[in-house]
N, C-alpha and C positions, 0 to 999 in steps of 0.2 A: 372713138378716136380722141386721143389726147389733143390738147391746145397745140403742142409742138408739131405733131403729126398733121393737124389741120392746117396750120400756117404753112408747112412744107407743101401740103397739096395745093393750096392756094397760090403760093408763089410758082409752082410748076405749072399751074394753068393760066395764070394771069400776069406773071412777071415778077421781077425782083424785089419791088417795094411791097413789104409785108401789109402795111395798114391798107394801102389801096387795093391789094389782091384780097384781102380779107372782106373789104367793103364790097367789092364785086361779087364775092360768094354770097354775102348778106343781101345784096340787091336781087340776085338770081333766085335765092330762097324764099325771098318775099312772095314771089308768085306760086310757090308750092302750097300744097294743102296742109303740109307738115309745118305748123308753127314752132315747134321744138327746134327744127333745123334752123329756121330764120333766127330764133332767139339765140340759139349757140353762136351762130355767125355774127350777130348784131353785138352780143356782149363781148365776144372776142374782139371785134372791131374797136369798141369802146376802149377795152383794156389796152390794146395798142396805141390808140390816139392819145390817151391820157400819158402814156409813158413817153410818147414822142413830144409831147408839149414842153416847150422851153420858156415859155412866158411870153409877154407881150412886146418885149424890145425887139 
């Protein structure tokens, strides 16, 4: 699954905010035995969170 497809799937499942939706997917995947799935969602969350950061002001 590409990152864009993953984001679309997360938004479809958890709501329109991409970063929050991907964070929810990472949280759910954390309990799975598949660590690669968790790592994928967590890395995607970090990428989105960094792109949304507008500074401290």
